[in-house]
BADOKE-996369 format. One line per 4 residues: their letters; for each residue z, x, y of N, C-alpha, C. Coordinates in steps of 0.05 Angstrom, whole numbers. Last residue first. Layout:
residues N
a) Z,X,Y,Z,X,Y,Z,X,Y ~ ... $
end
This chain:
residues 492
xxxx) -590,137,374,-568,140,394,-547,159,384 ~ -658,154,364,-631,152,352,-610,156,374 ~ -707,162,383,-698,134,382,-670,131,371 ~ -694,222,414,-716,204,408,-706,175,407 $
xxxx) -629,217,422,-648,237,412,-671,222,400 ~ -584,202,474,-606,193,457,-623,216,448 ~ -512,204,474,-538,215,482,-559,203,463 ~ -452,175,500,-472,176,478,-498,187,490 $
xxxx) -383,188,510,-410,188,521,-430,190,498 ~ -335,142,481,-347,169,482,-375,168,494 ~ -304,92,524,-319,101,500,-331,129,504 ~ -237,90,544,-265,92,552,-280,103,528 $
xxxx) -190,46,510,-200,72,517,-229,72,526 ~ -166,-12,543,-182,-2,521,-191,27,529 ~ -99,-10,569,-128,-13,572,-142,-1,548 ~ -39,-37,595,-54,-26,571,-84,-30,576 $
xxxx) 21,-26,631,-7,-34,631,-21,-21,607 ~ 80,-45,660,69,-36,634,40,-45,633 ~ 129,-33,708,101,-39,703,93,-28,675 ~ 186,-57,743,175,-43,720,146,-52,715 $
xxxx) 186,0,766,174,-24,780,183,-51,769 ~ 207,41,737,220,35,763,210,9,775 ~ 176,51,694,200,36,689,214,28,715 ~ 111,47,686,130,58,706,154,40,705 $
xxxx) 58,65,641,82,50,648,97,64,670 ~ 1,55,601,11,66,627,37,51,634 ~ -37,68,542,-15,55,556,-7,70,581 ~ -96,50,508,-82,71,524,-61,56,540 $
xxxx) -106,23,444,-98,18,472,-86,43,484 ~ -155,1,394,-136,21,406,-130,14,435 ~ -191,-38,380,-165,-36,365,-145,-19,380 ~ -238,-33,408,-220,-55,415,-192,-52,402 $
xxxx) -267,8,383,-253,14,408,-232,-7,415 ~ -257,16,312,-270,2,335,-253,7,360 ~ -234,34,266,-253,51,280,-270,36,300 ~ -172,39,231,-189,24,250,-209,43,263 $
xxxx) -138,59,192,-166,65,190,-184,50,209 ~ -84,57,191,-98,34,179,-128,38,178 ~ -73,103,220,-68,103,191,-81,80,177 ~ -86,84,270,-102,106,259,-98,106,229 $
xxxx) -45,46,276,-73,37,276,-91,58,263 ~ 1,78,276,-3,58,255,-32,50,252 ~ -8,106,323,-9,121,298,-13,101,274 ~ 2,67,361,-26,76,358,-29,92,332 $
xxxx) 58,64,354,41,40,349,12,48,344 ~ 74,116,369,78,106,342,61,83,334 ~ 63,114,423,47,132,406,50,124,377 ~ 102,78,438,75,70,441,56,88,424 $
xxxx) 147,111,429,144,86,414,115,76,415 ~ 139,150,468,138,157,439,134,133,422 ~ 148,119,514,122,132,509,118,139,480 ~ 202,105,508,181,84,510,154,95,503 $
xxxx) 227,155,507,230,137,484,207,116,484 ~ 215,173,559,206,188,535,206,170,511 ~ 242,136,590,213,138,592,202,152,567 ~ 295,147,575,283,120,569,253,121,570 $
xxxx) 306,197,595,304,194,566,290,168,559 ~ 275,228,648,290,204,641,285,198,611 ~ 279,285,691,268,272,666,286,250,658 ~ 269,291,761,287,288,738,274,274,715 $
xxxx) 225,338,783,228,309,781,245,303,757 ~ 220,392,824,233,382,800,236,352,803 ~ 195,429,859,181,404,852,193,392,826 ~ 224,469,879,214,473,852,199,449,841 $
xxxx) 237,446,928,219,470,928,208,475,900 ~ 270,403,911,246,398,927,226,422,924 ~ 310,427,881,296,404,870,269,401,884 ~ 328,467,916,316,475,891,300,452,879 $
xxxx) 351,436,957,328,453,963,313,460,937 ~ 394,413,929,373,396,939,347,412,945 ~ 424,461,920,415,444,898,392,426,906 ~ 435,484,970,420,499,950,408,481,929 $
xxxx) 425,432,1022,441,452,1006,423,465,984 ~ 386,428,1081,391,419,1054,407,440,1039 ~ 394,406,1151,389,426,1130,396,414,1102 ~ 359,359,1191,384,363,1175,379,383,1152 $
xxxx) 326,388,1246,324,373,1220,349,379,1204 ~ 319,416,1294,339,394,1292,333,376,1268 ~ 286,460,1289,273,435,1297,292,411,1295 ~ 320,502,1275,302,506,1298,292,478,1308 $
xxxx) 339,480,1228,357,479,1251,341,486,1277 ~ 294,490,1196,303,462,1200,321,461,1224 ~ 293,545,1196,271,531,1209,279,502,1214 ~ 340,553,1167,337,565,1194,315,550,1209 $
xxxx) 327,528,1119,348,516,1136,348,528,1164 ~ 285,561,1100,281,533,1105,301,521,1124 ~ 312,610,1095,288,608,1112,283,579,1120 ~ 353,597,1057,359,607,1084,336,603,1104 $
xxxx) 322,579,1013,342,561,1026,348,571,1054 ~ 291,625,1002,278,599,1008,298,581,1023 ~ 331,663,990,313,668,1012,300,641,1021 ~ 355,640,946,372,647,969,354,650,994 $
xxxx) 314,638,909,322,613,921,340,618,946 ~ 312,696,901,288,679,908,297,653,922 ~ 355,727,885,351,723,914,327,705,921 ~ 369,729,831,345,744,840,338,742,869 $
xxxx) 409,699,809,416,727,818,393,741,830 ~ 394,651,789,410,651,814,417,679,824 ~ 335,630,767,352,653,765,368,656,791 ~ 300,587,775,323,583,758,341,607,755 $
xxxx) 254,597,805,275,582,818,301,581,802 ~ 214,648,819,229,638,796,254,624,806 ~ 154,674,842,176,656,848,188,645,823 ~ 141,741,829,133,713,822,158,695,826 $
xxxx) 128,796,870,149,778,859,138,751,853 ~ 95,858,856,94,831,868,115,813,855 ~ 115,921,864,119,899,845,117,873,860 ~ 87,985,868,91,960,882,95,938,861 $
xxxx) 92,1052,875,98,1031,856,104,1005,872 ~ 45,1105,885,63,1084,897,67,1062,877 ~ 8,1137,860,37,1140,852,55,1120,865 ~ -34,1143,916,-30,1147,887,-1,1151,881 $
xxxx) -47,1137,967,-25,1121,958,-20,1124,928 ~ -92,1165,978,-68,1175,990,-43,1160,981 ~ -133,1134,957,-124,1157,941,-97,1169,952 ~ -147,1097,997,-131,1089,973,-119,1112,958 $
xxxx) -138,1126,1063,-154,1122,1039,-137,1114,1015 ~ -102,1089,1114,-108,1113,1099,-124,1107,1073 ~ -122,1049,1166,-115,1048,1138,-122,1074,1124 ~ -141,1050,1216,-112,1056,1214,-103,1056,1184 $
xxxx) -194,1034,1210,-189,1062,1219,-159,1070,1215 ~ -188,981,1198,-198,999,1177,-191,1028,1184 ~ -173,961,1247,-153,960,1225,-162,980,1203 ~ -220,971,1277,-194,983,1285,-174,984,1262 $
xxxx) -257,940,1250,-261,969,1249,-235,983,1257 ~ -236,889,1262,-238,898,1234,-240,928,1232 ~ -243,890,1317,-215,889,1306,-216,898,1277 ~ -298,889,1320,-283,912,1332,-255,913,1320 $
xxxx) -311,840,1297,-318,865,1282,-304,889,1293 ~ -272,785,1288,-280,804,1309,-286,831,1296 ~ -296,733,1245,-278,756,1251,-290,774,1272 ~ -308,666,1264,-318,692,1254,-300,715,1263 $
xxxx) -267,613,1241,-278,628,1264,-287,656,1253 ~ -241,586,1202,-269,592,1197,-282,608,1220 ~ -189,580,1221,-193,595,1195,-222,603,1192 ~ -199,550,1267,-187,577,1269,-193,594,1244 $
xxxx) -218,503,1243,-236,518,1261,-226,547,1264 ~ -172,485,1217,-196,492,1201,-215,510,1218 ~ -140,475,1261,-131,495,1242,-155,505,1225 ~ -168,434,1286,-163,459,1301,-157,482,1281 $
xxxx) -164,395,1247,-191,406,1253,-189,432,1269 ~ -109,385,1247,-121,397,1223,-148,409,1229 ~ -83,404,1313,-93,385,1293,-104,400,1269 ~ -65,446,1344,-51,420,1346,-59,401,1323 $
xxxx) -55,516,1343,-70,493,1332,-53,467,1333 ~ -53,556,1400,-37,543,1379,-51,518,1370 ~ -71,618,1427,-81,591,1419,-63,580,1397 ~ -50,651,1484,-46,648,1455,-53,620,1446 $
xxxx) -53,655,1539,-78,656,1524,-75,656,1494 ~ 5,694,1554,-14,673,1561,-39,676,1543 ~ 63,708,1514,37,716,1526,20,691,1532 ~ 134,719,1521,112,702,1513,86,710,1528 $
xxxx) 165,778,1504,155,764,1528,132,746,1518 ~ 222,806,1474,198,790,1471,191,776,1497 ~ 246,872,1461,247,849,1479,221,833,1475 ~ 259,896,1394,244,896,1419,247,870,1435 $
xxxx) 319,917,1367,300,894,1367,286,893,1394 ~ 343,967,1327,334,961,1354,313,938,1353 ~ 400,967,1286,372,960,1288,364,954,1317 ~ 454,976,1280,438,998,1290,408,992,1294 $
xxxx) 474,931,1258,484,937,1285,468,961,1297 ~ 454,931,1206,441,914,1227,450,922,1255 ~ 489,965,1179,461,974,1183,448,958,1206 ~ 533,930,1180,535,956,1193,507,968,1199 $
xxxx) 514,888,1149,521,883,1177,522,909,1193 ~ 511,915,1100,486,906,1113,491,900,1142 ~ 565,923,1090,548,946,1093,522,938,1107 ~ 582,870,1087,594,888,1108,576,912,1112 $
xxxx) 555,852,1042,547,841,1069,558,858,1091 ~ 528,877,988,551,883,1005,544,875,1034 ~ 488,875,953,498,849,962,521,852,982 ~ 431,919,956,460,915,955,466,886,964 $
xxxx) 378,955,921,389,938,942,419,936,939 ~ 336,1010,910,360,996,902,371,981,925 ~ 265,1000,910,288,1012,923,313,997,915 ~ 214,981,896,230,996,877,253,1011,889 $
xxxx) 188,948,931,182,976,933,199,994,914 ~ 208,897,917,179,902,917,172,932,916 ~ 262,905,926,253,901,898,223,907,897 ~ 264,906,982,272,930,966,261,929,938 $
xxxx) 251,853,993,233,875,1002,239,900,986 ~ 296,829,971,270,823,959,250,845,967 ~ 336,850,1005,337,856,976,310,850,962 ~ 320,828,1054,322,858,1051,322,865,1021 $
xxxx) 324,772,1044,299,785,1052,298,815,1047 ~ 379,766,1034,359,759,1013,333,773,1019 ~ 402,785,1082,410,796,1056,389,791,1035 ~ 376,752,1121,372,781,1121,379,794,1094 $
xxxx) 394,701,1106,365,707,1107,361,737,1106 ~ 450,706,1110,437,699,1084,408,707,1084 ~ 456,714,1165,461,736,1146,449,731,1119 ~ 444,663,1183,428,686,1193,431,709,1173 $
xxxx) 485,634,1158,457,628,1151,439,651,1160 ~ 533,655,1181,527,660,1152,497,655,1145 ~ 539,689,1240,527,664,1230,519,668,1200 ~ 555,737,1258,576,718,1250,565,692,1238 $
xxxx) 511,763,1277,523,773,1252,544,754,1241 ~ 458,725,1302,487,731,1304,497,741,1277 ~ 399,714,1341,412,725,1317,441,732,1322 ~ 384,653,1367,392,680,1375,408,692,1352 $
xxxx) 328,610,1356,354,621,1347,359,648,1360 ~ 299,561,1400,298,587,1387,326,595,1378 ~ 284,493,1384,301,512,1400,301,539,1385 ~ 229,444,1390,246,464,1377,264,479,1396 $
xxxx) 218,375,1390,219,399,1408,239,420,1396 ~ 178,347,1341,205,351,1350,205,377,1367 ~ 131,299,1331,134,326,1343,162,330,1355 ~ 133,246,1316,138,266,1296,140,295,1306 $
xxxx) 155,227,1381,146,218,1354,152,240,1334 ~ 144,283,1426,155,257,1419,144,249,1392 ~ 126,325,1468,146,327,1447,158,299,1442 ~ 93,303,1509,81,318,1486,100,318,1462 $
xxxx) 100,239,1537,113,265,1531,99,277,1507 ~ 38,213,1567,61,210,1548,74,238,1544 ~ -7,221,1598,19,219,1612,43,215,1594 ~ -53,230,1572,-48,201,1579,-21,198,1592 $
xxxx) -51,283,1561,-71,274,1582,-64,246,1591 ~ 21,294,1554,-7,294,1544,-25,284,1567 ~ 70,339,1584,59,312,1578,30,315,1568 ~ 129,379,1576,100,377,1575,91,348,1570 $
xxxx) 182,393,1576,174,370,1592,144,366,1594 ~ 186,438,1542,198,413,1534,190,389,1550 ~ 118,469,1542,147,467,1551,158,440,1543 ~ 76,498,1505,83,470,1508,112,467,1516 $
xxxx) 76,554,1510,51,539,1511,55,509,1517 ~ 130,563,1507,116,574,1530,90,559,1533 ~ 143,543,1458,154,529,1481,141,539,1507 ~ 116,581,1426,108,553,1424,118,537,1449 $
xxxx) 145,627,1440,116,625,1447,107,596,1447 ~ 194,613,1418,192,618,1447,163,616,1456 ~ 180,612,1364,189,587,1377,187,590,1408 ~ 168,665,1355,147,645,1352,154,618,1365 $
xxxx) 219,689,1366,195,695,1382,174,673,1380 ~ 255,663,1327,261,666,1356,234,668,1371 ~ 240,660,1275,258,639,1285,265,641,1314 ~ 201,701,1265,197,674,1255,214,653,1270 $
xxxx) 219,749,1291,191,739,1295,189,709,1288 ~ 271,755,1274,265,753,1302,238,740,1307 ~ 263,760,1218,279,738,1229,272,733,1258 ~ 236,808,1220,222,784,1209,237,759,1219 $
xxxx) 276,841,1236,253,837,1254,237,813,1246 ~ 310,839,1191,320,830,1217,297,825,1237 ~ 277,860,1151,285,832,1149,296,821,1176 ~ 271,913,1170,247,896,1168,256,866,1167 $
xxxx) 324,930,1166,312,929,1192,287,911,1192 ~ 329,928,1110,346,911,1127,334,908,1155 ~ 292,967,1096,288,939,1087,305,920,1103 ~ 315,1013,1118,289,1004,1128,284,974,1120 $
xxxx) 359,1017,1085,363,1012,1114,337,1001,1126 ~ 338,1033,1037,346,1005,1040,351,998,1069 ~ 279,1074,1054,307,1070,1045,314,1040,1048 ~ 227,1068,1066,234,1092,1051,263,1089,1040 $
xxxx) 180,1013,1068,207,1025,1072,210,1050,1056 ~ 125,993,1103,133,1006,1078,159,1021,1083 ~ 101,966,1144,127,956,1135,138,971,1111 ~ 55,998,1155,74,991,1176,101,983,1166 $
xxxx) 31,1011,1101,36,1030,1122,59,1020,1140 ~ 27,972,1061,25,1001,1053,33,1020,1075 ~ 34,922,1086,48,929,1061,49,959,1056 ~ 0,925,1132,29,919,1134,44,929,1110 $
xxxx) -49,935,1107,-38,955,1126,-8,950,1129 ~ -56,887,1077,-56,913,1064,-42,934,1081 ~ -56,850,1119,-35,848,1098,-33,875,1083 ~ -102,866,1146,-76,867,1160,-53,867,1139 $
xxxx) -140,854,1107,-135,882,1114,-109,886,1129 ~ -136,797,1107,-131,812,1083,-125,841,1089 ~ -148,782,1160,-122,776,1149,-116,793,1125 ~ -202,801,1163,-181,812,1181,-153,807,1169 $
xxxx) -228,770,1122,-227,800,1121,-205,812,1138 ~ -217,715,1140,-205,727,1115,-205,757,1115 ~ -240,688,1180,-219,707,1188,-207,722,1164 ~ -305,678,1151,-285,672,1172,-266,695,1177 $
xxxx) -312,701,1082,-320,686,1106,-297,685,1126 ~ -322,767,1052,-309,741,1055,-315,728,1082 ~ -343,817,1050,-362,796,1047,-349,768,1050 ~ -300,851,1054,-318,850,1077,-338,826,1075 $
xxxx) -279,848,1002,-264,836,1025,-282,832,1049 ~ -315,877,971,-312,848,967,-299,835,991 ~ -306,929,993,-334,917,993,-332,886,990 ~ -253,937,980,-262,935,1008,-289,921,1010 $
xxxx) -255,937,922,-239,918,937,-249,915,966 ~ -277,972,887,-295,953,899,-281,934,918 ~ -235,1002,866,-254,1016,884,-273,996,898 ~ -169,985,860,-196,974,855,-216,986,875 $
xxxx) -119,1007,874,-129,1011,847,-159,1003,843 ~ -107,996,928,-101,1022,917,-116,1027,891 ~ -122,943,933,-133,963,952,-130,991,940 ~ -88,919,896,-117,919,891,-130,940,908 $
xxxx) -39,925,922,-43,938,896,-73,940,890 ~ -48,891,966,-44,920,970,-49,936,944 ~ -49,842,939,-73,851,953,-72,881,958 ~ 3,839,920,-19,839,900,-44,850,914 $
xxxx) 29,836,969,34,859,951,12,861,930 ~ 11,788,990,5,813,1005,9,837,987 ~ 31,751,950,2,755,955,-4,782,969 ~ 90,764,948,72,761,925,43,768,933 $
xxxx) 121,769,994,129,784,970,110,781,946 ~ 97,740,1037,110,766,1041,113,782,1016 ~ 72,694,1015,58,712,1033,70,739,1035 ~ 113,671,985,88,679,972,73,699,989 $
xxxx) 151,662,1026,158,678,1003,132,689,990 ~ 121,627,1059,131,653,1069,136,672,1046 ~ 116,583,1025,92,597,1034,99,625,1045 ~ 169,568,1022,155,576,997,130,593,1005 $
xxxx) 177,553,1075,192,576,1064,179,586,1039 ~ 142,509,1078,138,532,1095,152,557,1084 ~ 169,476,1043,142,485,1036,135,510,1052 ~ 216,469,1073,217,482,1046,190,492,1038 $
xxxx) 197,443,1118,209,470,1122,211,484,1095 ~ 179,395,1095,160,412,1110,171,441,1112 ~ 225,373,1074,203,380,1055,183,399,1069 ~ 254,360,1119,262,383,1104,241,392,1084 $
xxxx) 210,343,1174,226,335,1150,232,361,1135 ~ 177,360,1213,196,339,1221,213,329,1197 ~ 141,415,1243,154,402,1220,173,381,1230 ~ 97,440,1275,110,414,1281,123,401,1257 $
xxxx) 73,490,1260,85,486,1287,101,461,1291 ~ 60,494,1205,61,518,1222,77,513,1248 ~ 61,442,1181,77,464,1170,82,487,1190 ~ 26,416,1216,53,406,1212,71,428,1202 $
xxxx) -20,444,1207,-8,446,1234,21,435,1233 ~ -32,431,1153,-25,459,1160,-11,460,1187 ~ -4,373,1121,-23,385,1139,-13,412,1150 ~ 14,377,1052,24,373,1080,4,386,1099 $
xxxx) -26,342,1003,-13,366,1014,-5,361,1043 ~ -25,303,944,-26,303,973,-13,329,984 ~ -57,330,885,-33,321,900,-38,322,930 ~ -121,304,861,-104,326,871,-79,314,885 $
xxxx) -123,256,806,-131,265,833,-112,287,842 ~ -133,279,737,-116,266,758,-126,274,785 ~ -193,269,699,-174,287,713,-158,270,733 ~ -227,263,635,-218,252,661,-196,271,673 $
xxxx) -240,293,591,-262,278,604,-253,268,632 ~ -200,315,562,-211,331,584,-233,317,600 ~ -190,277,521,-170,281,543,-182,295,567 ~ -254,242,509,-232,261,502,-213,264,526 $
xxxx) -270,173,495,-274,198,510,-250,216,503 ~ -277,148,426,-266,147,454,-274,173,468 ~ -311,160,382,-305,132,390,-297,132,420 ~ -315,210,360,-340,195,363,-336,166,373 $
xxxx) -245,211,346,-272,224,344,-295,204,344 ~ -202,189,396,-211,185,369,-240,195,366 ~ -145,193,431,-171,206,430,-181,205,401 ~ -105,152,470,-115,156,442,-142,170,445 $
xxxx) -50,165,512,-79,164,509,-87,169,480 ~ 1,142,552,-7,148,525,-37,145,523 ~ 50,158,603,24,149,594,18,158,566 ~ 100,141,653,92,152,627,64,142,621 $
xxxx) 152,148,702,124,142,695,117,155,668 ~ 200,164,719,199,137,707,171,130,697 ~ 186,231,709,207,212,719,205,186,704 ~ 132,231,673,140,243,698,160,224,711 $
xxxx) 103,245,608,121,230,626,125,246,652 ~ 50,235,559,64,251,579,83,233,596 ~ 6,244,502,25,229,519,39,247,539 ~ -43,233,453,-35,248,476,-16,232,492 $
xxxx) -66,241,390,-49,223,406,-36,239,428 ~ -129,250,361,-107,262,377,-92,241,392 ~ -167,257,301,-155,240,321,-132,255,335 ~ -215,310,295,-190,299,286,-179,280,308 $
xxxx) -261,345,297,-263,316,294,-238,304,282 ~ -259,397,310,-254,391,282,-255,361,276 ~ -272,392,365,-287,410,348,-284,403,319 ~ -232,358,384,-260,349,386,-277,366,366 $
xxxx) -187,390,374,-190,365,359,-218,354,361 ~ -197,433,409,-195,438,380,-200,412,364 ~ -195,406,459,-220,419,450,-220,424,420 ~ -142,390,458,-163,370,459,-189,382,449 $
xxxx) -115,438,460,-113,422,436,-135,401,435 ~ -132,452,514,-138,469,491,-137,453,465 ~ -108,412,544,-138,414,544,-147,431,520 ~ -54,423,535,-66,397,527,-96,399,524 $
xxxx) -50,473,558,-46,471,529,-57,445,519 ~ -61,458,613,-77,478,599,-75,475,568 ~ -21,421,628,-49,412,625,-66,432,608 ~ 43,418,596,24,430,615,-4,422,608 $
xxxx) 77,403,556,87,399,583,68,412,604 ~ 66,362,495,65,387,512,74,381,540 ~ 57,340,445,82,335,459,86,359,478 ~ 4,308,408,12,328,429,39,320,441 $
xxxx) -11,301,342,4,288,364,13,310,384 ~ -67,294,301,-51,312,317,-36,296,338 ~ -84,277,231,-84,273,260,-65,292,274 ~ -95,300,182,-105,273,187,-104,267,217 $
xxxx) -115,367,162,-99,348,178,-112,320,179 ~ -147,405,137,-127,391,121,-111,370,136 ~ -176,427,178,-191,410,159,-171,394,142 ~ -137,459,203,-147,434,216,-161,416,196 $
xxxx) -132,500,164,-109,485,173,-118,458,185 ~ -184,520,158,-171,508,135,-147,490,144 ~ -193,541,211,-210,519,200,-195,505,177 ~ -126,554,237,-155,560,233,-169,536,220 $
xxxx) -75,572,261,-86,545,262,-117,547,261 ~ -75,628,254,-56,611,239,-67,582,237 ~ -112,649,286,-111,660,259,-92,644,241 ~ -102,626,334,-124,614,318,-126,626,290 $
xxxx) -65,642,370,-55,632,345,-77,620,327 ~ -93,659,416,-77,679,401,-68,669,374 ~ -116,612,438,-133,631,424,-117,651,407 ~ -62,566,423,-81,579,441,-97,599,425 $
xxxx) 6,547,419,-22,541,412,-41,553,433 ~ 56,592,401,43,578,424,15,572,415 ~ 99,582,344,75,594,357,67,577,381 ~ 138,576,305,146,583,332,122,595,348 $
xxxx) 142,518,260,131,544,269,141,550,297 ~ 167,482,204,169,488,233,157,516,238 ~ 149,428,163,150,457,166,150,463,196 ~ 171,374,121,165,384,148,168,415,149 $
xxxx) 175,315,90,165,342,85,156,354,111 ~ 228,271,81,208,281,100,201,310,94 ~ 270,254,51,243,254,37,222,267,55 ~ 314,252,83,312,276,65,285,277,51 $
xxxx) 321,236,145,304,226,122,298,250,104 ~ 359,263,175,356,233,178,341,221,154 ~ 353,315,160,379,303,155,377,272,157 ~ 302,322,179,306,325,150,333,312,143 $
xxxx) 312,322,233,298,298,221,300,299,191 ~ 340,371,238,353,346,246,339,322,233 ~ 303,410,223,327,406,206,340,379,212 ~ 266,403,265,257,398,237,282,393,219 $
xxxx) 297,419,308,287,392,307,279,384,278 ~ 306,473,295,329,455,298,320,426,296 ~ 254,494,295,271,496,271,293,475,272 ~ 237,484,348,222,472,325,239,472,300 $
xxxx) 273,511,382,271,482,383,259,471,357 ~ 317,563,360,289,554,364,288,524,363 ~ 380,570,398,364,570,373,336,560,380 ~ 404,565,448,392,591,441,377,592,415 $
xxxx) 445,512,425,434,527,448,428,556,439 ~ 471,485,385,443,494,379,432,511,402 ~ 519,465,402,520,490,386,492,500,378 ~ 503,418,429,512,442,445,512,467,428 $
xxxx) 443,395,395,471,393,402,479,419,416 ~ 381,358,390,395,383,394,424,377,403 ~ 354,312,389,357,324,363,374,350,365 ~ 346,294,441,370,285,426,373,296,398 $
xxxx) 338,314,499,326,322,474,346,319,452 ~ 367,301,545,345,283,537,331,291,511 ~ 408,336,555,411,309,565,388,290,557 ~ 396,386,535,412,369,518,414,340,529 $
xxxx) 369,422,566,353,405,549,369,382,537 ~ 406,455,591,395,433,607,377,414,590 ~ 414,495,553,435,475,557,424,450,572 ~ 356,505,512,373,512,535,392,489,539 $
xxxx) 325,530,454,340,508,466,357,519,489 ~ 262,564,461,289,562,451,303,540,466 ~ 191,554,443,214,554,462,241,554,447 ~ 146,546,416,155,574,418,180,577,435 $
xxxx) 133,501,365,143,504,393,154,532,396 ~ 104,457,317,106,484,329,116,482,358 ~ 106,424,255,113,424,283,115,452,293 ~ 74,386,206,78,413,216,85,411,246 $
xxxx) 88,342,154,88,345,183,91,375,189 ~ 52,312,99,67,335,110,66,333,141 ~ 37,282,33,40,283,62,56,307,72 ~ 39,284,-22,13,290,-9,16,295,21 $
xxxx) 91,272,-35,82,298,-43,55,305,-30 ~ 114,239,26,107,240,-2,97,267,-9 ~ 123,234,81,146,233,63,139,231,33 ~ 91,229,126,94,255,113,117,256,94 $
xxxx) 129,177,156,105,193,157,110,220,143 ~ 170,141,159,163,150,133,138,167,132 ~ 191,125,206,168,109,197,159,118,168 ~ 229,165,213,238,137,208,216,119,198 $
xxxx) 195,207,224,212,209,200,222,181,192 ~ 172,189,271,155,193,248,171,194,222 ~ 217,188,305,203,163,299,186,166,274 ~ 231,243,306,251,223,297,236,197,288 $
xxxx) 184,264,328,193,272,301,213,252,289 ~ 182,238,379,161,235,359,171,241,331 ~ 230,258,403,226,229,398,205,224,377 ~ 217,314,404,240,304,390,238,274,383 $
xxxx) 170,313,438,169,322,410,192,313,393 ~ 190,297,488,172,278,473,171,286,443 ~ 224,343,496,233,316,499,216,296,483 ~ 199,389,448,216,385,471,224,355,472 $
xxxx) 164,412,412,188,399,402,209,397,424 ~ 94,416,400,116,415,419,140,401,407 ~ 52,381,364,51,405,381,71,403,403 ~ 48,363,299,62,356,324,64,382,341 $
xxxx) 3,342,253,10,366,268,22,357,295 ~ 4,312,188,6,309,217,14,336,230 ~ -20,275,138,-15,303,145,-18,305,175 ~ 5,218,102,-8,230,125,-1,259,129 $
xxxx) 31,193,61,13,215,53,-2,227,77 ~ 60,153,85,75,175,72,57,199,65 ~ 20,118,100,36,132,121,49,157,109 ~ 3,101,50,-16,114,68,-1,131,89 $
xxxx) 49,75,32,40,100,18,21,116,35 ~ 49,32,66,70,51,69,63,78,55 ~ 4,3,48,3,16,74,25,38,77 ~ 0,16,-24,0,0,0,0,17,25 $
end
């Protein structure tokens, strides 16, 4: 009967996280892979972390640091001892094709994805299309969830459709007119990337890649000037020899971002400025800013310098320190040049202004000047530069410390309520809390579609893609889009 069909299914579950745990529990309870013919293979290269325990219910506190796949497999075996299950610790991808090869896929009845990224999903989709195996695809985001059935020669594949791009914050809002903490956090993220990641990677390319200059000169608009300036700053002007230099750099960076740029903005648009129609310029979403005056006694000011100096030191392989008294002592000796706002500085007011500035053609004289001040790549042989990849979850690496300090300094420039470390991390890391109910609902819907595949349905009307949002609550089902058909002479 039908139960025997379920028991003799051979299934590949990719991922043993939130959705993977629910799938495995459901499949074991449904009796999938519970006969001598049937089998479940599960793979996940991740280990269990404490934060997983609130939604990945096959794991307990004593399982932390163990492999997810092994622990999940043992847990479902305890629920249904008849379940035949093997656990692997492999990442799916070209590197594991010697394990998940032709023979492995030929022996499968279907694949259930329980992944957390688009690249791995697309890879499994290509494999299933190639071997003509049904794929059950699902995902969640907060209260939202979706389930997609991919059936060979019947439905379109996962990679046939794409989500629309995320809405981004307008550049002029980020650069000059923030009005929400999200704006200052994005700005701080961009600063981190610009100072410690992109410019360092660019400088490394200048030193190691002989074609780098040639490629840079061919770029459009202001890119060649910006790129060479970043190289010059990283390798020449800002290159520290000692930790004292890193502290001095961080102090001058503070001055530039939170004092001088604000003074320049207020010079161009004074607080009492009016628009052509006589309305106040600083009104509505445009908040009139105030410049910061650096103080050793202000913890937020010190946070920025401590984090910035230590990150700069890490880039250049210099030993840093958390000793605030020592850093304050170095700061007392840093000379900060007097700033005078300049006339003729252009500030972009709209997106079209910002686009025009980016696309303006570079000044060839300026390009030549920058090139002339750049020593040859060979003179930097032996320099060790480490670009920093933003990692929000390590509280000892100064990454979030820098983001929080920079964001809150900018927020206080613009009278925006600052955010604490926790809230900043959620927004800057784009963390959307995972909800166990969503996972359970999505996995249940996958189970229903699995029943249909096991029954051997091969008409489009039988299958349903599901979309849900528990917050509304909304549950929608649609027939999968049919696979594209080509004509070869008279044969479809």
